[in-house]
N, C-alpha and C positions, 0 to 999 in steps of 0.2 A: 427675072431671075435674081437680080440684085436685090430686089425688094423682098423676095422670099427668103433670102439668106439673112436679111436684117431681122425678119420676124423670128426666124429660127434662133438667132443669137440672143434676141431679146428674151425668149423663153428660157434659154439656158442661164442667162444672168439672173432671172427671177428665182430659178431653183437654187442657184448658187447662193443668192442672198438669204433665201429661207434656210438653207443648210447652215450658213454662217450664223444666222440669228439663233437657230436651234442650238447650235453648238455653244454660242455665247451664253444663252439662257441656261443651258445645262451646266456650263462651267461656273456661271454665277451661282447656280443652285448648289453645285458641289462646294464651291468656295464658301458660300453662305452657311451651308451646313457645317463645313469644317470649322468656320469661324465661330459658330455658335456652340460647338461641342465643348470647348473649355468653359464657356459661360454656363452652359447647362450643367456641366460637371461641378462648377463652383456653387451654382444654386443648389444642386443636390447635396453637396457637402454642408452648405450653410443651413438648409432647411431640414435635411434628413439626418446626416451624420452628426452635425454639431448643433442641431436644433435646440436641444435642452440647454446647452451652454449659453447660446445667444438669447434664449428665452429668459434665463436667469439674469443675464446682463441687462436685458430690457427691464425686467422687474426691479432690479437693483437701482436702475436709473430713474424709474418712475415711482418707486416706493421706498420708504424707510421701514425696516423690520427690526425691532428690538425685543430681546427676550425679557420676560418677566418671571422672576423666581416663583415657583409654586409654593404654597404653604407647606412647611415641613411638618411632619407628624409630631405630635406631642409625646412625652414620656411620662408615665405615671408610676407610682409605687403600687404595691399590692392592695392598698386600701383606697386607691383612687386619688391620692394626693399628687398634685402636678409638680413634677421634677424638672421638666424642660418644656418650653413653649416658644413658638415663634410669634413675634409681634410685628405690626406693620411699621415700616420705616421707608426712607427714600434714599436712592442713589443719586449723587450729583454727577450729571453727564454733560459733556460738551460735544458739539459737532464742528470740528475745525473748518470743514467745507462751508457749512452754514454761516459760521462766524465771519469767514472771508467775504462771503456774499453780503452779509449784513453790514459789514464795514462800509461798503460802497453805498448801500441804501441810507445808512446813518449820515454819511458824508453829504449825500444829495439833500436829505431833509434838513440838515444843518444849514447848508447854503441857501435853501429856500427861506428859512427863518431869518437869516441874516439879510437877505434881499427884502424881506417883508418888514424889517426893523424889529424883529423879535430876537430873543436870546436863546441860542441852542442849549440843550442840556449837556451834562458832562460827557455822556456817551457820544453825542453828536460832535461835540468839540474835539474829543479825542480822535474821532474818525476823520475830521477835517484836517487834523494835525498828523494823521498817519500813525496814530498810537492807540487805535481802538483795541487791538489784542492786548496791549500792555495795560490799558485801563481795566479790562476784564480780569486779567491775570492778577493784578494788584488787589482788587477788591475780593476776588474769590479766595486768594491766598489768605487774606485777613479773616474771612468768614470760616474757612475750612481748616485753618491752622497748617497750611502747606507752604512749600517754598514757591515763591513767585516765579523763579527761573524754570522750575519743573513744569508748572502749568503753561508758561509761555512756550516752552519747547514743544509741548503736546499740541498747543493751538496752531503752531506753525506747520504741523503735519497736515496740510490741507487735503491730502489724498484720503485722509481718514474721515469717516462720517460718524464715528461712535467711539468716544473716549470717556471712560469712567474716571472721574477725578477722585471721588471718595465713595467708598461703599458704606451703606447702612448707617447714615448719620442720624443723630438724635433729633427730636422734634424742634428744639430751639435752633439748631443749625439749618434744618430744611426750611424753617420759617424765615430765617435771615436770607437764605438764597432766594426764596420766593419773593420777598420784599424787594430785593435787589433786581430780580428778574422783571417784576411788574413796574418798578419805578422807571426803568430805562427801556422797557419794551424789548427785552433780550430774547424773545421767543420768535422764530427759531434761533438756535445757537446754544443756549444754556437750558438744560432740562432737569427736571426732577422725576425720576422713574420709580414707581412703586416697587418695594422689595420687602423682605422679611429679615428680622434679626433674632438670633437665638438668645433667650433669656432663661436663667436658672434661678427660680424663686428661692431655693434653699441654699444658694451660694456654693459652699464647699461640700455639702452633704453628698456622700457616695460619689465623690468626684471621679475616682479612678474607675468606677463601674460605668457611670454615665458617659464620661468623656466630653469632648467639646467640639464645636463647629468652627472651622477656619473662616475668618471674616471675609477674606478676599474671594474664596471659592464657594463659600456657603456649603462646604462638604465636611462630613465628619472627619476629625483628625485622630481621635482616640476613643477607646471604650465602645459602648453600645452605639454611639453616634457614628462611628466609623464602621463597625462590624456590620451594621444593618443599614448602611447608607442607601442601598437600592430600595429598601422598603420605606424608609423615612422621608426620602427626598421628594418623591412624586415626579411629575412631568412639568417642565416650565411652560408658562403661557407666552403670548406674543402680542405686541402692539404694532400694527401695520398702518402707515399713513402714506398718502400720495405726495409726490414731489413734482415741481415744475422743471423746466429745462435747465434752470440754474441750480437745481438741487435743493430749493427751498420747499418746505412743507406747505401743502395746501389742505388745511384741516377741513375746509368746507367741501372739498372735492371727494375725498375718500378716507375713511378711518375705520379700522376693524380691530376689535379686541377678542383674542382667543384665550379663554380662561385656562389656567394651568390645572393639572390634576393633583389634588392634595396628596401628600404621603400618608402612609398608615401610622396610626398611633401604636405605641409600645407600652405594655403594662409589664412591669418587672415583678419578680418575687420579693424584691427588697421591700421591707417595711420601714418607712421613714422614721417611725418612733424608735424601733429597735436599733436602726442604723445610728440614730442620734445618741442612744445610750452607749453604743460601742465606741463611737468617736470621742465622746466625752470621757469614757473610761480610759481610752488609749492616751488622750491628751494629758489627763491627770496623772496617769502612771508614768508617762515619759518625763513629765516635770518632776514628780516625786522621786523617781528612781534615777534621774539624770541619765536617761537612755539616749546616748549621743546619736544613734542611728535609727531612732524612731521605733516602729513596731508594726504589728498587724493584728487583726481580729476578724474572725469569721463566725457567723452563727448559721447553722444549717438545720432544716427540718429533717431528722434522720429517716423518717418514713417515706419521704418523697424525693429527697435530694435537692429540694428548693432552698436557695440561699436567701436567708432572711436579712442578713447584714454582711457587709464585706468592706472593711476599713483598712486603709494603709496610711502610714506616716513616713515621710512628710506629705502634707496635704496641700491643697491650693483652692483658690476661688474659681469656679467654672466661668464666672462672668469676666474674669481677668486672668486667663490661664498662663500668660507669659510672665506675670509678676511673681517673684519669689517671696512668699510670706513666711516660710518656715524660718525660725530664728537661727538654727544651726547653719542652714544653707546660706542665709543672708550674711551671717558673720563670716563664712568662708569666702563669699564673693567680695566682701569688704576688704578682707585680707589680700586677696588677689589684686584688687584695684589699688590698694595702698602700697603694694610692693613696688619699689622703684625699678626693679629688674623685670617687672611684668609688662608685656606689651598689650596694646588694645586687642590684638588678635587672641592673646592668651586669655584676656578677660572674657571676650565673646565666646571662646571655647568653653571656659568654665561656666558661663551663664547658660549655654546650651545644654551642658551636662547636668546642671542643677535643674533646669526645666524638665528635661527628660526624666530625671529621678523623681520629681514630684508628680509627673503624669503617669508613672508606671504603677500598675496594680501589682504590688508585691505578692499578694496572696496566690497569684497564678504564674508569676514570672520568676520570682526569687526561689532559689533552692537553699536548703540548709540541712544540717545534721540534727535530727529531731530529738536525740537524747532519750530520756526515760519515758517521754510520752509514747514512744513507739512500743514500749513494753506491753501495752494493752493488746496490740495485735499479736505479739509473741505469746502472751498468755492465752488468747483466744485460740490460736493454732494448736498450742500444746494441749489445752483442754479438749478440743475437738478430736485430736488424734489419740487422746487417752494416755499420753505419756506422763501426765501429772494429774492430780486431783486435789481436792481440798485437804486431804490427809497427808499429802506429800510434805516432807520436811527437808530443810536445807540448813547446812551448818556454814556460817560465815566467820572465818577467823580474821577477816579484814583484807583478804586477797584471794586470788585464784591463779593457780599455775596452769597454763595451757601451752603444751609443747615446751618450747624453750623460753616462754614469756611468762612473766609474773604481772598479773593485772590486779591493781589495787581496788579495793572498795572505797567509796567516798567516805565511809566511816572506818578509819584506819584501825580502830580497836575491834572492829567486827560487830556483827549483829548477833552472833552466837546461833543457837538453835531457833528456827522459825518455821512456821507452816507457810503454805502458798499465799494465803491472804496477807500474812505478815510480811512476806518477801516483797509483795507488790506495795504494801503500805510503806515499808522501809526503803523502797526503791533500791533493793540490794543487787548490785551488779553481779557478784559471784553466783548468786542464786539464779539469775536469769542466764548466765553463761551455761549453767547446768541444764536449764530448761531448753536452751537452744541446742545443746549437745544431744539432749534426749530426742528432740525433733529430728536432728540430722540435717546435713547440708541440702539434700535433694528435696525433702519435704519443706524445709525452711524456705528454699527458693520458690517452690510452687506456691506457697502462701503469699510470698511477696507479689507474685503475679496475680493471684486470686484476689488479693485486697487492693489491687490497682496501684501498687507502689512503683511499678516500672512502666514508663511511657507517659501517656497523658490521660487525664480523666475524660477529656472531650467536652468540657464545659463550654457553653455557648458564649464565650468571650474572646476578645482579640488578644493574641500574644501568649498563650499558655506554653510553658517550657516543657520540652520533652527531656526527662531526666534519665533516659535509658543508659547513657554513657557515664552516669554518675552513680550507678549501682553496680556492684560486682556482678560479673557474669557467673553462671552456674559452674563453669569450668574453674573459675578462680576459687570458688568455695571448696572445690575438691582438689585444688592444686597444692603447691608447696606451702603456701600460707593459708591454706583452707581452714585449719583449726582456729588460728588467730582471727581470721576474717569472720568466721561464724560466731566466735566469742564476742567480738566487738559489735557486730551487727545485732546481736541478741539484746544489747542494751542501747541500740539506736545511734551508734557512732560509725564513722568511716564510710558512710554512704549518704547521699543527699536526695531530698525529695522536695516537692513544693507544698506549701501549707494546704492548698486545696486537696492534694493527694492524701495528706494525713487525716484531715477531718472527714473526707469521704470514706476512708478505710475505717476510721473510728466509728462512724455512723453504722457501718455494716457490722461492727463488733457488738453494738448495743441495741440494734433495731430488730433483732431476730435473725441476723445473719445475712441480710439482703444488701448486696452492693448496688447502690442506686446511682444513676447518672446525675451528677450535679448540674443545675441549670439556674439561670437568672431571668430568662424570658418566660413570662407567664402566658402572654397572648399578644397577638396583633389584632387591632380593630380598625374599622374604617371611621370616617368622620362622623358617622351617625351612631357610633358605638357598637356596631355589629361585629361579632368575633369572626375574623377571617382565618386566623391560624391560632391554635392553642397547644401548649406543651403539655403532654401527658407524662406523668412519672414513669421512668423507664428502669426496670430492674435488669442489671447486666448479668448477674449470676448469684446463686446462693453460696456463700462462703463457709458459714458455720451454721449449726442447728439453732433453733429457738432455745433449746435447753442450755446449750453452751453460752449463748448470748446472755441469758438470764444470770448465769453464774458469773460472767464477766461483770455485769452491772452490779451485782452484790459486792464483788471484791473492789470495784471502783468506789462504791459507797464507803467501804471501810477505809479507803485512802483518805477521804475527806473527814470521816467521822473520827478517826483516831491515828491517822498516819501523816505523811508528808504534805497532804493537802488540807490539813485541818483549818488553815486560815481562810478557806473558801466556805466554811460552814455558815449556814444561815438557818436559824431556828425557825421551824415550820415547814421547811422544804428538805426533801431527801435529795441531796446533791452528790453525784459521783464524780470522780475525776482522777487525773494523774498529772503530777508535776514533772517538769523537765528543766535541766540546766546543761546546756551543751556548748562545747568550745568551738569557736569559729576557726578551725584549723587552716582553712584556705587563706585566711588573712594574716596568720602568724603574728597576731597582735596580743594574744591572750584574752581578747574580748569574748564575752559569753552572750548567748541568747537564753533568756529565762522564759519559761512558758507554762501554760496550764491548759490541759484538755479536760473539758467538763461535760457532763451529761445530767439533765434534770427534766422532770423528776426521775430518780434512778430506777424506780420500779415501773414507770411508764413514760419513757423519754419523749419529750416534745421538742427539745432543743439539744443540740450538741454545739459547744463553742470551743474555739481555739484562740487563745490570747497569748501574745508574745511581745516581749520588750527586748530590743536589740542594743547590746553594749551598754549596760548600766555602768556608770563611772565610779571606780573605787576611789576612796578618799586619798589614797596614795597608790602608786603602781604596785600591783600584786596584792593589795589589801582585799579582805573579804567583805568589807562594809563600804557603803557610800558615805558622803559627807553628812547626810541626814540620818545616819544610823541604821539604814536598812541593810540586812544581810543579803548579799548578792546570790540569789537562788530562786528557782521556780516557786518553791513553797512559801518563801518569805515575801515575794513580790507579785508574781503573776496570780497565784492563788488568792492573795489578799485583795487584788483588784477584781478578780473574777467573781468572787462571792456576791458582792453587792450588785454587780452587773447581772448575774443570773437571777437574783431576787427581783430586780427591776423588770426584767423581761417576763418572768413568770407572773409577777403582779399584773403587768400589762396584758398578758394573755389570759388573765382571769383564773389562773391555777390557784385553787384554795389551799391555804396553809393548814397543815396538820401538826399540832404541837404535841410533842411527847412529854413536855414538862409545862404545865399550865402557868408556871411562874413567868414564862417568856411571852405568853399570849397577851395581846393588847386587850384592855378592858375599858369600856365606856363608863365614865364617871357618872354614877346615879345622882338623882336630885335628892339632897338631904335637907335643903333649906325648909324650915318650918317643922321639921321632925324633932322629937325629943332626942336628947343625947343618946339614950339607950337604943331607941329605934334606929338612929343614924349609924351607930356602931354596928348593930346587927346587920343592917343593909350592906354596909361596906365589907364586913367580914364575909358575907355571902358571895360577894363579887371577887374575893381574893385580894382585897385591898386593906392596907393598914391605915391608921389614922393618928392625927395629933390634934389636941384640943387647945384652943386659945380663948381665954375668957372663962367666966364662972357662971354663965347663965344656965338655964334649964333647957333651952331650945336652940337649934342651929339657926343663926341669923344670916350666915354667908358661908361659902366654901371655896377652897382652892385645890385643884382646878375647878372651873365652873362645870355645871351640868353638861354632859354630852361630849366632853373632851376625851379623846382616846389616849390612855397612858398604859405603860407596861404593867403586867400583873405584879402584885406585892408592893406597888408604889404606895407612898403615903399621901393621904388626903388630909388637908388641914381644915378642921371644923372651927368656925368662929361662933362663940356663944356670947353675943352682945358686943364683941370687939369689932372694930372696922377692919375690913380686908385691905391690905396695901394695894394701891393702884399705880404708884409711880413705877416707871420702867426701870429695869435693872440691866447692867452691862454683862454680856456673855463673857465668861473668863476663857483664857486659853487652856484647853483641856488636853492638848497633845502630850504624848510621852508620859502619861500618868497611869497609875494602876486604877482598877475599878473603884476601890474604896476611896481613893483620892478624888476621882471624878465625882462620885456620889456626894462627897463632903462639899466640894466646891460648888456644886449645883444646889444642894440643899440650903446652903447659906444664903442663896439668892432666890429661894422659892422657885427654882427651876427643876424640871424633871428629866430623867435620863431614859433614853431608849438605846440599849446596847446592841450593836450588831457585830458581825464577824465572829471571832472566837467566842465559844460559849464555855470555855474552861478558864475561869478567872483566877489563875494562880499569880504569884508574885512576878512570874515571867510574862504575864499578859499586860500589855500597855496599850494605851489609846494612840491611834495614828491619824485620825481625822474627825471632824465634827461638822454637823449639817449646817450650823449657823456660825459664821465667822466670829472669832474673838473680837470683842470691842463693840459688837452690835448691841443696840438697846432694844430690849424686848419686854413684853408684859410679864408679870409674875404668873407662874403656871405654865409657861411655854415649855414644850417638850423638845429637848436637844438630842438628836441622834448622834451617837458616838461609835465609831468603828474601832474595835480592839484587834490586836495582833498578838499571837503567841510567839514570843521571841525564841522560845526553846525549839522552834521549828528548824532552826539552823542545823540541828543535829541530823535532819533529814535532807539537807540541801545537797543534792547529788552533784558529784563532780564526774560527769559522764565522759569526760574527755579522754581521748586515746593517749594523751600525754601521761595518763596514769599507768600506762604500760611500762614496765621496766625490763 
């Protein structure tokens, strides 16, 4: 019995043990699962939730990834001339982390050399002395022209793997860095990374249109470079290399180059030759007329709206955009710097303002009161509406009474009775007040909008000014001052517009009435020259009829032929135009803007130009003349400069001259050597040339000028009959401020020839103002000197458009 109980208890203990074991295993499993849940959760977070982050960290630890700038698209003019191009350069880069690791390696190699009885190099010696970073900083500062402390500070930032010490260095600098790098085995640690640098082959040409690229960011800062940054920049490439656990590059392990995608090229409508003509004319005029605040010039194709040239002054060199090169701005900065009461901050502020001024494209940002150049649009509107015609007459007593205001004419004695064409030629303010009144305020305002005078033109350039708030509202025209407002607006005062607005409107007035969208971008092309995008001329609206436009052109021709713009005449070309002289009322200085709006050829316009000079300096405050004797007015200054400019452009475009008087046509000197005197005389007379005989032989033995030289008609050819022709060079005399007869005499005495330009009415009031070959130059006998003449009586037409003439 006792034995049976023992067996029974033994079975119970086994079951109990198994139960305990099962419970223990279950508990262990439960606790094990519970213990692994946070781990599994963490693994899920690391691998799934934050997988991308840790993958990037791993890649960053195992590789070095550096961006390489993509080739920037080039900029071309309309003829394919290269205006902006990117050249290959190097960036000097350091890796502070690599340099710190390299310091230890250099130290070890130096110690090994010492132990072997060898002499460590300078880098190893510096590393042994604990001054490796200082050694690098000192040498790099010397090569790069940087502060040693600045470089050392960046080297001590050992958490950084990529620090650019200097962007886009020249070849001689990169060569010096490379020599330093190779001499001391500085790789890894000091790098030269390929990059590009913007270069402008023409320097300052079309600077405000093209703009420039910021050296540090390689992004466009102004002009086309900034406006079309997304198209020009392309996509950067990459250089990826493997690194070991210490962060050192393992070039033999892994290296990958990912090419950048080049930017698109840009072709402008700007013609580099025409642009150079405009900039030269602007610079010469600013100097001659002592225009303190520069000027601007635009040339437009009236049929398409394409801008052929766009120049502003002050100008600057695109390759060195932060340097002030304009003499007026430079003098101003010198004054600020020399002022004992001026601080460094004041100078820096003045420098920044001067830089911005030279970078600004005045033709689209500046607003001004256009003065009488605006009369072209008033004339066009009035003709289109039929409120005036060629037979309309106007009487000018020298003033016009409007409401309670007396508005003076620039000619205080008055123009008397005049027809419409004469009113435009005389630039008569009272006549145009009557024309504006005939139009009425509502129609006048509608034509302001139709000609694009209010708002923006929408030109594809950065920074165009919206002049909406600078033009009277329609309600103002009909308000208490409506009559006076309409009167002054009729001759282009008391409202402001941009130069691009004026030339765009003027183009519509002469091109058949079509308001065209102005533009400077001709096309975008890829690196293979394939056109990706192309600008098509866009007509915004028809403003006036073709018939009205033709009538406007005819009257503009009369302005140049016999009116206020006569100094713009060039024999052989039909040039139309309108002069302007407007007061800068916003500055309250009495300064004027003198301007000329031109169209050529007048019967079939290929170009419209707007040329203006800002603030010519009177010889004394309030005087009408400059120190050089120029009358301050659009006709005496801007028209005088515009004539030769227009002639140069038309010559370049291949427009054939048509002479109304053969006396002004150039003649090629025929070959008379070997002919009898009688035959030579007959031949010269058939060419419209006169002659003079030297010697008493029977046959011509020599001639002056030589055969093939082009000289003006009616010029005198010297025939030598046995006498020797003079060959010694002669000195060109000073021909300025002389009458035509005096110039002819001075040149004839030296066997030189005259080609007159400018005014073709050679009265006693006509004087020479410039010559093609500088006085004092030695030239061969027979040389043709081009002399420009000015009609000084044009001051009678010099408009005073200013609102200050209202009493």
